[in-house]
N, C-alpha and C positions, 0 to 999 in steps of 0.2 A: 308371566316376563319377570314382574319384580322378586318373584321371589326368584328367582332364574339370577334377575340379576344380583340381585342380594349374595347370593350363595355360591355364585363366581368370583364377587368382587370387583364385577365388571369397571367402576367408578375410579378405581384402584390404577388399575391394570391400564385404563384406556388415559390418565394421566401421566400413566409409564411408561406409554409409547408417542402418549405428545410430548414428551420431556427430552425420551431419547432421538425422534424427530428432530426436536431443535437444538438438539445438540451438535447429531450431520450438516442438521443445515451450516448449524454458528462454524466446524469446522468446513465447511468445501466452502464457505465467504471468505474467512481466515487466507485460508490456501490459495483464493482467489486475488485477495488483495497481495497477498505474499506474490505474487507469480508476476503481478501486474506491476508493481513498485517494483519490482530489478526488472522489469523490463524496458520501462518507462527509466530507470536507472541506467542503465543501459544506453540507449536513443542520448543523453542528456552528457552521458560522460562521451564520448561521441561524438559529439556536436562541440563541445569542451576541447579534444581535445585537435577534432581539427583544427579552430579557435587559433587554439596554440601552437599550432604549427606552420600556422598560415602566418600568424603573428612573427615567431624564428626567422623565418623566410620575409623579412618584412615584407608580405600580401596584404597587410592591413597595414593602417596606417590608424593609429587606437585615438579616437576622437571623444569617443563615450563605451566606456565599458559597462556602459549599463541591464545592456543584455549574457552582456555573460555574469556580472555578479549575479542578476535573478537566476540563469538557471544554475549554477556553484550553492544557490540559497536553496533553488530546487531540492537536487542534488543530498544538501543537509537534509533538510523535513522528510524524505522518504527514507532518511540513516536515522529518523526519530529523534532527532536535537533541532531543536532553536539556533536556528538562524543565525539571531537578534546575539544569542552569546557571542559568534563568533564573527560576525558581523562590523560589530557597536568597539 
């Protein structure tokens, strides 16, 4: 077995296979994260649009805009930006 392992370079081949599998898994994970962020952004943008429409129709009296600001910050974070740059 040892001779076969050496002659067929099994250790190196296993390392390469493990690396390829890790790269494939990382790509799938990245795609899932991007898709999930896009879905969340869609939901957040819908909520913001609903709030703005209700605000424009005078259906909402603003006492505290904290929830909307929190949604806006979350939307900006999902874009990969730091909200403190925009909101400070």
